[in-house]
N, C-alpha and C positions, 0 to 999 in steps of 0.2 A: 504492500500499499503505500501511495505515493503522500506524504502529511502535507506538501507545500499546495496541494490543489484540494485535495479530498475536505478540507476545513470549511472551503466556500460551498461546496453541494449541501452540507449540514446547514450553515447559514442562511441559504437561500430556501432551503427546505423550512426551516422553522419560520425565516419571516411571513413565507407564501402561509405558512398554518397559521400565524398569528394573524393576519391580515383575514384568512375566511374566518377564525372565531368571531374577531371584531364584525364583520360583516352581519354576521346571524346575529349577534347579540349586544353590539354597540359596548360602549365605556360609559359607565355611571348609572344611577337611574333612568328610569323612563321620562321623567319630569324634567330632569336636570342633567341631561348626556353632556358629557365631556367629547366623546367623538360619537357622532350618530353611526346607527347599522342601516341595515337592508328595511327592519319593519320603519324607520324614520323618514324615509325618503317622502316626498311631498306627490302625490298623485296629482292628475291632472282632472279637466273638468269632466271629460269622459269615464273616468274612473271614481271618482269621489265625488262628483258635484260642485257645486259652487255658487256664486251671487251674480246676479243681475242688477247693474246699478243704473240711476240716470242722473246723471252730473249737468247743472246749469251755470252758466257764467254767471258773476254777481259783479257788478261795477259799482264804486261808489259814486255818490251825488256828485257832479260837477258838470263845468262844461266842455262842450263837444261831444260827440257823439262817436263811440269806438266801432273799430271794424270789428264784428263779432266772428263771421266767417273766416277772417286771418288769424284771429286768437284762436278758433276752436281749433285750427289745423296746429297753431303751434303748441296750444295744450295737449293735443293728442300726441305729438312727437315725444313732448316731454314725460307727458305720461308712459309710454311706452319704454322709453329710457328707463325710468324709474322702476317699474318693472321687471324688465330685463336685469338690471342691476340688483333685484333681489332674486334670480333665477327662475321667475316666473314666464315661461314663454308661450305657454297653453292660454292665451286669453284672446279675446277677441274688444277691440277698439274700433268704434265705429261714430261717425258724425250724420247727425240727425241735421242738417242745413235748414229745413222746413222749419222746424220748432227752435231751432238754435240750442241743441245740445249735443253730450257724448254719451253714448251708450256703452257701458263696461259691464264684461266677463269675465271673470277669473275664478280659478279653483277654489276652494275651501283649503284652512291653513291645514297641516298634517298635525295630527295627536295634540290637538288645542279644543279640550271639551269648551271652553270660556269664551272660544273666539269672540272678539266684537269686530263685525263689520262694518259696522257706523264708524267705529275709532280709525280703523284700518283706511276707511275712504277718507275719512277725514285728515289722517296724514299725507295720503297721496296725494289729495287735491291742495295741499298747503301752497302759498305763495312762494315760500322758503326764501325770499330773499334776502342775501348777506350783503351786509353791509360793517365797513371798518369805520367808525366815528371817534370826532373826539372828544374827550369827558371833562364835563363840567363838575368840578369836583363840591360844588354846591347844591346838584342834583342828584340826590343818591336815595337808594330804598332803606326800606328798613335794616336792611342786611350790611348797608355798605356798598350794594354794588350800583355803577353808573345807570344812570336811565335816559334814554334815547335822547341827542342834543339835535339833529338834523344836519350837524357839519360832519359831512360823509367826507370821509378820506377818499376811496375807493369801494365799490360795490362788487357784487360775485360776477360780474359778466366781464371783470378785469383779471378771473381766474381762469388761468387754462387748463391746469388740472389738479385732481384732489386726491389723495389716498388714505387710508389710515395705518397706522403702525404702533409699536410699544415704543417709548421714548425710554433712552438707555438710562437717560439721567434720573428721569422722576418715577422711571418705571410703572409709569401710566398711560395708556394710550391717548396718541394726539394724530389730529389730522393735521397734514402736509400739503401745504399747497404749491402751486408753480405759477408765477405771475405773468401777464402778458405784458409786453413793452410798456405801455401805457400805465398799466397798474406797478409795475418796479419803478416808475418815474415819481410817479405819486407817493407811493410809500416811502420812496427814500427822502423826498423832500420833507413828509410828514416824520419821520423819525429822526431825520437830523432836525427839526424844530422841536420836534416834542420828548427831548431828551431828560431822564426824570421823571416825566410823565406818563399816566396811562392812556393806551389807543384801547377803548371797547370794541367787541368783535359781536353782532348782533345779528341773531337768523330772525327775520322778521322785528319785533320787539323784543325779542327775549334775548337778554344778554348771557353768549355762550361763553366768554371769556376776556379779560380785561390785564392784560401784561403790562408790564411797566416799561419804557424803551430805555434801554441802558446804553445804547450806540444806534449811531444813524446805518442802517441796513441798505445797501445798495444790490446785494444780491435779489435774484427772480424768485428765492426761494422763501416761504413763508412758513411759521406753524403755530397752531391751534392749541392751547393745553388746556386741560379742565380735568376735573374728576371722570372721566368716560370710561364704560367699558367697552369694550372690540365691539359690539352690538352698535352702541350709540355713534361710536368714531365711525364706524362704516356707513351707519344710518346716515349720519352728518355728510360725510364725505359723498355718498351718491347723490344726495342732494344737491351739494355745489358743483357737482361735477354735470347731473341733467341741466341743472340751471333755476331761473324761476318764472313760475307758471304767469303768463300776460296777464291774468286774472284769477280771481278767487274763484273757487269752483264748489259749489255745495250741491249733497246730495240730495234728490227730493224724492228718489224710491229706492229701496234695496227689496227683492225678491230673491228667495232659495232656487236654484236650478238644481233638477232631478240628473244625477248621472247617465249618458245616454247607452253605455254600453255595463257599466258596474261593475263589481266586485266580481260577480261569475266571469266574467269576460276575462278580466285580468286573472283570477286565479286557474280558467284553463291556459292561457297564454304562457303563465310561468311554468305549470305541469309540461305545456310542449316543448319549454324552452330547456326544460332542465333532463326531459326524455332526449331529445335530440344532443344536449351538450355529453351526456351520458353514452347514447349511440356513436357520437363522433368521437370523443375519448377513446372506446373498446374499438373501435376501427382500426386506429392509429397505432396502440398496441399490439392490434392482431397484425396488421400489416408492417407496421414501421418498426415493432418489437422497442428496443431499448430505448431509442431515440423517441418514440412514439408514448411512451411512458413518461420519459423527462419532459414531453411537450405536452401531454396531458396535465401535469403538474403545473408548469409555467402557465397553461390557460386559466386553470383554478384561479393561480394568485393574478393573472389579467382582470378577471372579471371582477375579483374581490375589490382591487384596487381601484376600477371603474366604479364599482358598485357605489363606494366609500366616498368617492370623489363626489360623485352626483346627490349623495344624501346630506356630506357636509357643505356643499355649495348651495345647497337649498332649492335645486332645480327642479322642476314639477315636471313629473315623468309621466306621459301618456301613452298609450298602447303603440302610435308610431315610434315612440321611444324606445320600447321595450324590443321592437323589431330594429331600431339601431344597433344596441348592445347585440343581439344574436346576431346581427350581419359583422359586427365588429370582432366577435368570439370566430366566428369563420374565418377573416381574415387572418387572425393570429393563428390558426390551424393551419391557414394556407402559407405562411411565411415559415412555420416548421416544418411544413412538408416539400419545401423548396432545399430548406436547407438539410432535411434528413439525405435526400436524393443525393445530395453535393458531396458530403461525406460519404454514402456509399460508395460514391464513383473515386474516391480517393484514396479509399480502401482496395478496391479492387487494381487501383495503379500502382499498390504495392507499398503505400506510406504507413507508417505507425499510426497507432489510434490518436495521440497528442497531435501530428502533424497533419492525419485527415480531419479532425475536427477544425483546427485552426484554417486550414485550407478551403474547409468546406462553406464554412461562415464567411470567409472573405470572398468566394467565388458567387454565394449566393446573396452576397449584401445587395449590389445594385439591384439585382431583380426584384429584392425585397422593399427596397427602397422607393423604388418606382411604381407599383403596385401600389403602395401604401400611400405615396403623394397624391398621385390622382384620385386616391378615394377622398383624400384630406380636403382636395383643393374641391371636389363635387358637393363635401359634406359643407365646406365654407360658404360657398355659392346657395345652398339651400338656406342657410342661416343669415344670410344678408338679403338674400330676394323672396325668401317665404315668410310665412307670416302662421300663428297660432303652432300647432301640433308639428308643422311642417319643419317648422325653428326647432323644435325640441327632437325630431327626428336627426336636424342636421348635426345641433350639438352632442346627441349621444354618440353617433355615429363617428362624427370628428374625434371627440374626446376617446372613445375606443379604439379606433385604430392608432391614434398615437401611442396609447400605453399598449396596443399588443406590437406594437414596432419595438418599443424598449424592452416588452416583454421577452420578445424573438431574441432579439440581441444583445441582450444582457443575461435574464435568468437561464435562458436555456443553453447558452453555451458556457456560463459558468457551472452548471449542474453537469454538463456532460463532460467537461474538461475534470470536474470531481471525481464524477463515478468511475473513470476509469483509471483511477488510481487504486481500486479493488480488481482482483484477479479476475474475478467471474465475470466483470463489464467486459473484458480484452478478448472476446469470443467474437470472430467475423458475423457467425451467424445471427449472433443478437443486432447486426447491422445490416444483413440480409445478404450477408457477403459468403458466397462459397469457400470453407477451408481452401 
């Protein structure tokens, strides 16, 4: 046995088994998951049902007539962006120009017994205008926090990018901003003028941070600090990134939607997927023998990682999305078949097992890469041009193909390199090669 390589086999198998267990059970109690598992995946309208809401624009009284049609189109794009950031691709957003309203359909939240659709819709339809304002220290609330002064340094339109992350200094989550050129100029002027004074950051009229300026900031990068949880920081970054709505949207009607296919269709689909998966793995073992067994283990790991990503990214899963997962598993098996054939050819040419495995992966890489990249391109087009369940299919297919490619060229290779360290694995008939 060659200990230099075999430890990798045990490490990869252990990690795959760990991923599989986490996929089935998750980590943590069901109501406070640390890592979500398969039972926590958010399912789409076709499986779980959802809500149908009608939202109408509300304008403050004042001079001028708003362009309602343009505002509705802008609001629709922003709402779609906000829902995408939450991983909700199974949605329907339509504009009723005759009655000047937006009709929205979204799935129910997963595993939430006290789900409040009105609160979710208020959050979704908030204008969420971000402003950086000068502080008047004589205008404070009861807790000593600055109140809005209306002296705006810059607003959210001058923020090019927003992301959340863990602040290494405070060990709290913060929101990191990248400013536009105009925003950078305004911020540099204000911070140079307001040294040792506070600048308050407001989301609408809600003060979220009021840091003291220590020095002039000429960089395009800024940071919003506060006692944010990861979810709060992400929600704030998503709002800033998607932009402010052109007008307030008020929900005037909310109705429940029954699932069009339901849990029964989901159960049948899952059973069919499991049976097909077992049949494919058995075929691989019978026909390709030892490399087929290794491929089956790698595919288990690939499917587990894919489901964990979907669950923890909170992407709503529809029946077309499940089809995307099954198709990506097929792509992963296909990659392992190409690799197994190349290894077999190298062994037939008289190479040692180590050399045959290395050469087999090297020769198969181009074919595997080409087939996967073309599928990823198709998935990206489906995501960019599709709507609702089509986008869900595109994202599960693209994500699955990417994971299957990495699984084939890393996990499968490490396990094959490790297993040939055992004498029983160095028999040519295990690779369909005559001795």
